[in-house]
C-alpha beads as a LAMMPS data file, in Angstrom:
LAMMPS data file: protein, C-alpha beads

79 atoms
78 bonds

1 atom types
1 bond types

-500.0 500.0 xlo xhi
-500.0 500.0 ylo yhi
-500.0 500.0 zlo zhi

Masses

1 110.0

Atoms # bond

1 1 1 445.449 -262.418 -228.424
2 1 1 443.123 -259.428 -228.570
3 1 1 441.363 -258.695 -225.287
4 1 1 438.770 -256.252 -224.021
5 1 1 440.195 -254.095 -221.255
6 1 1 437.653 -253.397 -218.511
7 1 1 438.188 -250.605 -215.998
8 1 1 441.927 -250.741 -216.706
9 1 1 442.103 -253.856 -214.519
10 1 1 440.822 -256.840 -216.460
11 1 1 441.713 -258.056 -219.913
12 1 1 438.809 -260.260 -220.966
13 1 1 439.290 -262.668 -223.833
14 1 1 436.344 -262.742 -226.276
15 1 1 435.817 -266.502 -225.862
16 1 1 435.005 -265.876 -222.169
17 1 1 432.083 -263.598 -223.058
18 1 1 428.632 -265.151 -223.273
19 1 1 426.817 -261.989 -224.379
20 1 1 426.881 -258.205 -224.064
21 1 1 423.841 -256.063 -223.333
22 1 1 423.944 -252.368 -224.301
23 1 1 422.236 -250.138 -221.718
24 1 1 421.185 -246.504 -221.426
25 1 1 422.174 -244.223 -218.537
26 1 1 419.362 -245.694 -216.389
27 1 1 420.634 -249.248 -216.778
28 1 1 417.804 -250.224 -219.121
29 1 1 418.542 -252.269 -222.224
30 1 1 418.699 -250.302 -225.463
31 1 1 418.721 -251.183 -229.151
32 1 1 421.242 -248.398 -229.867
33 1 1 424.355 -250.437 -229.177
34 1 1 426.674 -247.928 -230.860
35 1 1 425.670 -244.994 -228.651
36 1 1 424.887 -247.006 -225.497
37 1 1 425.917 -245.376 -222.237
38 1 1 427.233 -248.634 -220.801
39 1 1 427.596 -252.340 -221.567
40 1 1 426.749 -255.287 -219.311
41 1 1 429.201 -258.061 -220.132
42 1 1 428.062 -261.533 -219.098
43 1 1 430.673 -264.248 -218.905
44 1 1 430.616 -267.917 -219.759
45 1 1 431.276 -270.441 -216.993
46 1 1 434.891 -270.587 -218.150
47 1 1 435.087 -266.795 -217.959
48 1 1 433.650 -266.832 -214.438
49 1 1 436.438 -269.195 -213.405
50 1 1 439.086 -267.043 -215.122
51 1 1 438.213 -263.683 -213.488
52 1 1 437.388 -262.662 -209.940
53 1 1 434.438 -260.290 -210.443
54 1 1 431.523 -262.700 -210.898
55 1 1 429.398 -263.566 -213.897
56 1 1 429.034 -260.027 -215.198
57 1 1 430.609 -256.625 -215.184
58 1 1 429.192 -253.260 -216.260
59 1 1 431.473 -250.818 -218.006
60 1 1 430.657 -247.325 -219.251
61 1 1 431.488 -246.596 -222.858
62 1 1 433.634 -243.645 -221.770
63 1 1 435.883 -246.051 -219.794
64 1 1 436.737 -248.175 -222.839
65 1 1 439.762 -247.674 -225.029
66 1 1 439.034 -247.599 -228.762
67 1 1 440.094 -251.203 -229.428
68 1 1 437.949 -252.561 -226.572
69 1 1 434.981 -250.507 -227.804
70 1 1 435.390 -251.899 -231.328
71 1 1 435.611 -255.455 -229.972
72 1 1 432.404 -254.982 -227.979
73 1 1 430.591 -253.714 -231.067
74 1 1 431.897 -256.655 -233.084
75 1 1 430.640 -259.126 -230.469
76 1 1 427.200 -257.487 -230.361
77 1 1 426.836 -257.118 -234.138
78 1 1 429.281 -259.324 -236.087
79 1 1 430.098 -258.118 -239.578

Bonds

1 1 1 2
2 1 2 3
3 1 3 4
4 1 4 5
5 1 5 6
6 1 6 7
7 1 7 8
8 1 8 9
9 1 9 10
10 1 10 11
11 1 11 12
12 1 12 13
13 1 13 14
14 1 14 15
15 1 15 16
16 1 16 17
17 1 17 18
18 1 18 19
19 1 19 20
20 1 20 21
21 1 21 22
22 1 22 23
23 1 23 24
24 1 24 25
25 1 25 26
26 1 26 27
27 1 27 28
28 1 28 29
29 1 29 30
30 1 30 31
31 1 31 32
32 1 32 33
33 1 33 34
34 1 34 35
35 1 35 36
36 1 36 37
37 1 37 38
38 1 38 39
39 1 39 40
40 1 40 41
41 1 41 42
42 1 42 43
43 1 43 44
44 1 44 45
45 1 45 46
46 1 46 47
47 1 47 48
48 1 48 49
49 1 49 50
50 1 50 51
51 1 51 52
52 1 52 53
53 1 53 54
54 1 54 55
55 1 55 56
56 1 56 57
57 1 57 58
58 1 58 59
59 1 59 60
60 1 60 61
61 1 61 62
62 1 62 63
63 1 63 64
64 1 64 65
65 1 65 66
66 1 66 67
67 1 67 68
68 1 68 69
69 1 69 70
70 1 70 71
71 1 71 72
72 1 72 73
73 1 73 74
74 1 74 75
75 1 75 76
76 1 76 77
77 1 77 78
78 1 78 79
């Protein structure tokens, strides 16, 4: 199964993600999801039960490997 690796510690399965909000460097939402500084990943209830960091996690784009970055973009804007 393909997962999104967060901070090198968590491998989040896409079905555990409720939505992803792209943010700029100030933590404000942005429409530019491709060049966003960071992403706020909100989990489903099942995802909350599966991981130990709460209902959401914020990850900077620079911390993502290329596959995780592509998965995030696909979740935000499905092709």
